[in-house]
N, C-alpha and C positions, 0 to 999 in steps of 0.2 A: 688541435682542432683545425682542420682546413675546410673553408667554406667558399665555394665558387660564388663569386658576385654575378647575378644573372644579368644579361643585357637588358636594358629598359629600367634597371634599378640603380639609382645613384645613391651609394652609401654615404650616410653623414658620419665621417669617421671620428669626429669630435664628440659624438653621442653614443659610442658603442658601450654596452653595458655588460659586465659579468658579475651575476649575482647582486644586481641593483647597483653596482659601483661603475662609475664611468672610468673607462681605461684611458691611461695617458698614452701618448704616441710611442713610448719605449716598451709598452706592454703588448703590442701586437705589430704584424707585418703584413703589408699588402704587396703580393708578389704577383705581378700581372693582374689577373682578375681573381686572385684567390686571397682571401683574408686568412691569416695564420695566427693562432693564438696558443701560446705555450703555458701549461700549468705544471708546476713542479711535481705535485703528487695529488691523487684523489684517494681519500681515506674510505674505508669500508662503510658503505651506506651513504656516502656523500653524494649529493647532486649539485651539478653546476647548470646555471640558467643563463643563456647567451640571448641578448636582445640587440638587434641589428636594425636601427632606424635608417629610413632613407626617404628618398623623393623618387617618385615615378617620372621617368623621362617624358618631355612634352612631345616629342617626335620619334618616328621610327616604327617599323612593322612590329616590333615586339610589344608595343603599347597601343595596338588597335583595340578598340572596345570589344570585350568578350575574350580577348587572348589571356593566356596564363603565364605568369612569371613564376618560375620555381626554382628551388635549389635544395641540397641537402648537405649536411656536414659530414666529413670523414674523420673519424677519431682514430688516431694511431697512438698506441701505447706500449710500454714495457712492463712486464711483471718483475718481481723481485729477482728472478733468475736472468733477466735481460732478455727473455723471448719477446719477439715483436708481434703485436696483434693489430687487427684493423676492423673497425666496425663503422657502419653508416647509420645516421639519424633517418627519422621519417621524412619524406619529401614535404617541403613547405611549399604551398600553392597560393597564389595570389591572383585573383581575377581582376582585370582591368574594366573599370566602369567607363561610361561614356563621358566625353569632354567635348564641348562645343565652342568653336571660335570660327568667325567668318571675317573675310577681308575683301573689300572692293576698292579698286584703284584703276586709273589715276584721276585726280581733278583735272577737268578740262575746260578750255576757253576756245570758243569757235566763232566763226563769222558766218552768216548766212543772208541771203537776200530775200525780198519778199517774193511770194509764189514759189517757194522752193522747200527742201528738206534739209535740216540740220542733223547731222549723224554724230552722235556721242558714243564712243567705243570704250568699253570698260571690261575689266576681268574680275570675275568673282571666284573667290577661292575658299575651299573648305580646310581650315587649319586645325580642325577638330581630328578626333581619332575614331568618329564613327559616321555611318552615312547620314548626310545632312540634307534636309528640305529647306530650300531658300525661297523667301518672298521678298520681291522688290516693290518699292513704292517711290513716288516722286512728290516732292513738296516745292510748289511753285509753278510758273508757267500756266496760271490760271486760265488765260484765253487760248491757249494752244491745245491741238489734238496730239497725242503721244502714242506711237506704236513701239513694240518691243520685238527684237529678233536675235535668234542666235546667230553669231558671225562664224559661219561654217568654214570659210577659208582663211579666217584671221586676217582679212584685208583691212579691217577698221573703216570699211565703207559697205554701203548697203548694195547688195547684189540680189535682187529680187529673184532671179532664176535660181539661186542656190541657197540663200539665206532662209532659215526658218522662222516663220512668224510664231511668237510666243503669245502675244496679247495685243489686241487692236484697241485704240481709243481707251487706254486704261492708264490710271496713275497710282492705283493701289491694288494689293492682292495679286501682283503678278508672280506666278510660281514657276520657278525653273524645275527641271528634272533633278532627281537626287543626286548629290555629289559624294563621291567616295572620299576617304580621308586623302588629303593632299590634292584632290582633283580640282580643276578650274574650269569655269565656263565663260567663254568670250561672248558678250552681249553687245547689242547696238540699241541705242534709243534714238528713234526717228522723230524728230519734232517738226510737225507740218506747220508752215508759215504761210498765212494767208497773202493774196496779192495785194491786200490793202494795209499790210502791216507797216506801222510807222517805225522810223529809225529809233532804236532804243537799245538798252543793255538790260537783259533778264539774267537773274541769279536764281539758281533752284539747288536743291539737295536730292541725291539719290541714296536710299538706305536699303541695304541688303540685311535682312533679318532672318533668324532660325524659326522656322514654323514649329520646331519641336521645343525650343526654349527661347521664348519671345524676347527675353531680355538681352539676348545675344545679338548684336547687330554691329554694322560698320557703316560709314557714310563717306560720300564725296561731295565737294562743292563745285558746281559747274556754272559757267557763265556763257550766255548767247548774246553775241553782238549782231544786231540786224541792222545792216548797212547797204548803201547802194553799191559799194565796191565789194570785190570777192577776192581776197588774198588767199594764197595757199601756202603751207609750210609742212615740211617733213624733214625728220633726222634719222639717218640710217648708217649703219656700219656695213660697208660693202661684203666684209668677211663674215658678218653674222656671228661675231664672238659672244660668247657667254662669260669668258674669263680672259684675262690678260696678265702676264707675269709682271711683277714689279720691276721697275727700270727700263721696261720696254715700251715701245710706241704702238699707237693703232690710229686710225683715221676714220673720221666721221665725214659723212657727206650730207651737206644741209642744202635741200632744195626749197626755193621759195619763188612765188609768182604771182600773176594776176590772171585768174580764171574768169573775170568779169569782162564787161564791155566799156568800163569807164577807167580813166587814168587812175593810178594810185600814187599819190604825190607824197614826198618825203618818207618813204618806208625806212625803218630802222630795225636791225636784228640786234638783240642783246643776247650774248650766249654767257651763261653762268657756269664756270668749270668748278670741278670739285677741289677741295684743299689738297688733295693727294697728287694733283697734276704738278709737274715740275715746270715751274713758271719760266725758268732760265731756258727751257727748250721750245718755248713758243716762238712762233715767227715774229721777229722784232717789228715788222711792218705793222702788226695788228695794234689796234687802239684798246690797249689793256690797262684796266684799273686793278692794281695789285691789292687794293684795300677791299674792294667788293668781289674780287675773282671774277671779273666780268669784262668779256670783250664786247665793244660796241662798233656796229658796223652801220654807217649812214649811207645807205645805198641811193642810186639814182632812181628817178621816178620809174614805175613800171607801166608800160603800155598794156593795153587790153590784149589778153593772150600771150603776154610775154612771161618766161620762166627762166630762172637763173639758178645756178648752184655754186657752192664753195666746198673746198676740202679743208678740213681743220685737223692738223696733226698734234696729237696729244701724247705725253710721255708720263707714265707713272713715276712717282718717286721711288728711289731705290729702297727705302725703308718702308714702304706701304705694306701693311700686314695682310696676310691671306684672309679672305673672307670680307674685307672692306668693299662695300658698294660704292661704285664710282659713277656718279650722277652728273649729266650734262643737261642743262636746261636751255631751251632756246625760246625767245619771245619775238613775235612780230608786232612791232609798235608803229603806231601812226598818231602824231599830235598827242604824245605822252600817254596814249590809251593802248593797253595791250589787247590786241586784237585776236591773236593765236598763240598757243602755248604747246610746245612739244618737249619730250625729254628722252634722252638715252641712258641706259644703265649697263654695267658689267660689273664683274666681281674680280678683285685682285687675287692673284695666286702666286705661290712661289714654286720651286722645283723640287721641294721635299716631298717625302712619302705623304699621300692623303688617302689613298684607296689600296686595300689589300684584299686579294682574293686568294683563297687556298684550296688546293686539290689534293686528294691522296690517291696513289695508284700502286696496288689495289686499295679499294675502300675497306675491304674486310679480309683479315688475315687470320690464320689458325694460332691458337694459343700454345705453340709447341716449343717456344724458345728458339726457334730458328726463322720463322716466316718474316718477310721484310715488306715494308711499304715506303714508298718515296713521297715525301711531302714537297709540293711545290707552291710556293707563294709567289704571286705576281704583284709588283709593287709599282704604282703610278702615282704621278701628281695630280693635282685637281683637274688639270686640263686633259689628263689621260695619256700623257707621254711617260715613258719609263723613267725611273729615277736613275741617276748616275751610277756607274759601276763603283762598287765599294761601299754602297750604302749598307749600313748594318741592320739586320733583321733579327729580332729576337723570338726564338721558339721556346715556349715553356710548357712542360708536360708534368702535371701534378701527380706522378706515379713513379716512384723510384724504381719499379721493376721493369720500366721501359729502357732499353739501351738505344742510344743514337750513335750514328757513325756519319762521317763526312761523305758527301757526294763528290766525285772527282771534279776539280777545277774550282769548286766553292769553298774559299778559306772559311774555316769553321773552328770555333773553340766551344767546349762544353764543360758543364760542372754540375754538381748535385748538392743541394741544400735543403733542409726541411721537407725531405721527401719530393722535392720538385727538381726535375731535371731541366736544365736551362742550356740552350746551344745559341750561339750567336754565329750568324751567317752573313757573308758579304755578297751583295748582289751581282749578277753579270747579266747584262741586257734586260734589267728589270726583274729577274727571276732570283729567287733563293730556294735551294733545294737541301733537304736533309732526309736521311734514312733512318727509319726506326725499326727495331727488332723487337717482336713481340716476346712477352715473358712465357714461361711455361705455367700453364693453368691446369690444374688437377681436375676441375669440374667441367661440365659442358655449359656452364653459365656464360652468356653473352657479356663481354667486358667492353665498355665504352670508354675511349681514351680522349678526354677533352684536351684541346691543344690551344694555347693561347699564343698569337703572333702580334708583334708589335714593332713599331718603328718610330722614330721621333721626327716631328715637325717643328721647325724653329718658331713658327708662330702659333700653332694650334696646340702643341704639346705631343703627347703620346698618341699615336693612330693604331687602331687594332682592326 
């Protein structure tokens, strides 16, 4: 019995049951995305019941609410004369129900002066699998008027000409437009500060809650420092990387300054780096505390209108695993009080396979025993660069009637077992090609050929 494990379904291998008995690992085989179970014989009138427990994946297009996960088993058997027969079970269909999860980030600490606006920039994300309606609310800032905007240009600052007003003078019931699964909304919270506002620190929470399922929510904790001075701080990667290879370097540009008209005395920058940063590669001139992973920069006083910048070179450790988030936090401090806080993050990557795309040319062939189609797999790492030549890619076709042949220049080895054809192909310039030859089919029935392609990533395991 061969059962394709559908995308979006994570089979619990230790709970597979055959006729009510849990199978041990030596009683089944998982070959690619196919579960294979062998039974020595089936007596006349005997029935076998197979139970495949599993978990629905949390992410992916296959598990969007309302979508269908389906599969069917193929039974291949011999009679006493050793004739081979093949039958399929009915299709099993599973409808995916709605799942709700909302995320809002990051926490922010800002400085503002009297008779001004403090702009808090946040991102709201729908981590669920269905269309989400999100309501925002604010707890705190009782003596302040608050307006809400969409950050159209993602500038993290209010641009009245382009940014779209969501709600004015509101602290509860602020509704966002519907968010599709995985979609984000960049919002700005504009806090209006009166000209008579006293020097103080205000703490407040912002909550993003599902309007569909009210108990689903997330929060951020913000701080507003109302001062006579006006420091500024930003942290950027000039190359705007999302990923960086383990063992390689990248540079952050930290800009800080004084946008006010009063001197800022004794400014301090504290930069907390990730544990995945190679400390031995830091500039030895930096004042670095290895116990807290913090760089401390005691800067000169900032005159009114003065701005400065510094470049920070960071190198990931060689053994940093792909998928690790690398976060750098920077604080602007004066008199032991954190006035501003910004952070930068990227994700570690390796050069192993991470993304596989498959094309067939042509996509439809005749079942005449002669027609051919060339399969081309494009394999890249997480950053999008081709994997190195000679990377092994495995093609699995769960139909022994299919014949495979090597494409010129692509080293290939193939085998057949349990009615599954396996071919291992080495890449050239990020591509792996394999030619398949259709079997001869007597009927006009359309035959679909499922093809499983995989490669190994040293950190994340098998990639398909």
